[in-house]
C-alpha positions as CSV (number, residue, x, y, z in Angstrom):
1,M,0.1,0.1,-0.3
2,W,3.1,2.5,0.4
3,D,6.1,2.5,-1.3
4,N,9.0,1.1,0.7
5,T,11.0,4.4,0.6
6,V,8.5,5.9,2.6
7,Q,8.1,3.0,5.0
8,S,10.4,4.5,8.2
9,S,8.4,7.9,7.8
10,L,5.0,6.6,8.2
11,T,3.7,6.7,11.8
12,A,2.2,3.6,13.5
13,K,-1.2,4.9,12.9
14,Q,-0.8,5.9,9.4
15,K,0.5,2.4,8.9
16,E,-2.8,0.9,10.8
17,L,-5.0,3.1,8.6
18,L,-3.8,2.5,5.6
19,S,-3.5,-1.5,5.9
20,V,-7.2,-1.0,6.6
21,L,-7.5,0.9,2.9
22,K,-5.5,-2.3,1.9
23,Q,-7.4,-4.8,3.2
24,A,-10.7,-3.6,1.6
25,I,-9.1,-3.3,-1.7
26,D,-7.9,-6.9,-1.7
27,N,-11.3,-8.3,-0.5
28,T,-12.7,-9.5,-3.5
29,D,-15.9,-9.8,-1.7
30,L,-16.5,-6.1,-1.5
31,D,-18.0,-4.3,-4.4
32,L,-17.4,-0.6,-4.4
33,N,-19.8,0.8,-2.6
34,Q,-18.6,-1.4,0.7
35,T,-15.1,-0.7,-0.3
36,L,-15.7,3.2,-0.5
37,D,-17.6,2.8,3.1
38,I,-14.2,1.2,4.7
39,F,-12.7,4.4,2.7
40,E,-15.1,6.7,4.6
41,S,-14.7,4.8,7.9
42,V,-11.1,5.4,7.9
43,R,-11.5,9.0,7.0
44,S,-13.6,9.5,10.0
45,R,-10.9,7.4,12.2
46,A,-8.1,9.8,10.8
47,N,-10.2,12.8,12.0
48,T,-10.3,11.9,15.4
49,E,-7.3,9.6,15.9
50,C,-4.6,11.3,13.9
51,T,-2.4,14.3,14.5
52,G,-2.7,17.4,11.7
53,E,0.5,15.6,10.0
54,E,-0.7,12.3,10.2
55,R,-3.9,13.2,8.8
56,I,-2.7,14.8,5.5
57,V,-1.3,11.2,4.5
58,I,-4.4,9.1,5.1
59,I,-6.7,11.7,3.8
60,A,-4.8,12.2,0.5
61,A,-4.9,8.3,0.4
62,V,-8.6,8.1,0.9
63,E,-9.6,11.0,-1.6
64,I,-7.3,9.5,-4.2
65,G,-8.3,6.3,-3.6
66,S,-11.9,6.8,-3.7
67,N,-11.9,8.6,-6.9
68,S,-9.3,6.2,-8.5
69,L,-12.0,3.0,-7.5
70,I,-15.0,5.2,-8.7
71,Y,-13.2,6.1,-12.1
72,W,-11.5,2.7,-12.7
73,N,-14.8,0.9,-11.8
74,E,-17.3,3.2,-14.0
75,N,-14.6,3.2,-17.2
76,I,-13.2,-0.6,-17.2
77,D,-15.6,-1.6,-20.1
78,E,-13.9,1.5,-21.8
79,W,-10.6,0.2,-21.4
80,V,-11.8,-3.4,-22.3
81,A,-13.1,-2.3,-25.5
82,V,-9.6,-0.1,-26.5
83,F,-7.1,-2.9,-25.4
84,S,-9.2,-5.9,-26.5
85,N,-11.1,-5.5,-29.7
86,E,-14.1,-6.1,-28.0
87,N,-13.1,-9.2,-26.3
88,K,-14.4,-9.1,-22.8
89,S,-12.3,-12.1,-21.7
90,L,-10.0,-9.2,-20.6
91,K,-12.2,-8.2,-18.0
92,R,-12.0,-11.6,-16.3
93,W,-8.0,-10.6,-15.5
94,F,-8.3,-6.9,-15.5
95,N,-8.3,-5.8,-12.1
96,W,-10.0,-2.4,-11.3
97,K,-9.4,-2.5,-7.6
98,K,-5.7,-2.8,-8.2
99,L,-5.5,0.3,-10.0
100,G,-6.9,2.3,-7.5
101,E,-4.4,0.9,-5.2
102,A,-1.6,1.9,-7.2
103,D,-3.1,5.6,-6.7
104,V,-3.2,5.3,-3.3
105,S,0.2,4.2,-2.9
106,G,1.2,7.0,-5.2
107,A,-0.8,9.4,-3.0
108,V,1.0,7.9,0.0
109,T,4.6,8.4,-1.3
110,G,4.0,11.9,-2.8
111,A,2.4,13.3,0.6
112,I,5.8,11.7,2.5
113,S,8.2,12.7,0.2
114,G,7.2,15.7,-1.1
115,A,7.5,19.4,-0.6
116,G,3.7,20.8,-0.7
117,A,1.7,17.7,1.3
118,G,-1.3,18.3,-1.0
119,V,0.1,19.0,-4.2
120,S,2.9,16.1,-3.9
121,A,0.1,13.7,-3.1
122,L,-2.2,14.4,-5.5
123,A,1.3,14.3,-8.5
124,G,2.2,11.0,-6.8
125,G,-1.3,9.7,-7.2
126,L,-2.1,10.9,-10.4
127,G,-0.9,8.5,-13.1
128,A,-0.2,5.6,-10.8
129,S,-3.5,3.6,-12.1
130,A,-2.5,4.0,-15.4
131,G,1.0,2.9,-15.2
132,Q,-0.7,-0.3,-13.4
133,A,-3.3,-0.9,-16.2
134,A,-0.4,-0.9,-18.4
135,K,1.4,-3.5,-16.4
136,Q,-1.7,-5.5,-16.3
137,I,-2.2,-5.4,-20.4
138,F,2.0,-6.3,-20.8
139,N,2.0,-8.9,-18.4
140,H,-1.2,-10.4,-19.6
141,I,-0.1,-10.4,-23.5
142,F,3.8,-11.2,-23.0
143,N,3.5,-13.7,-20.4
């Protein structure tokens, strides 16, 4: 859920809350709304349990992750069409939740390592899922 380069910069509370997000993403039994409910629960916990600095990372992860999950859930069919020439078998192995996870990880890394935490989190989150999508497609085609 976070890049190894920021491992030592995360507090125990941040790791705990980010792990909750990771568990929600990894749970294939949860649909989008259930996953987003867990993200909102983490936001609430961050607002009551975290210091101001801790909260920046968690809120960035929740905001970027929620929006990414919504985007990929709503747009996966278009991506399938583009990359599979209407072959819907792509949808079986293309994991939209992992795309959201990539954006969460990018947001966390950006928020921890950047100079303006909000801007860096956004920059870190943007494009991470596109890279993950390309990786999934490459691995499926060439492996």
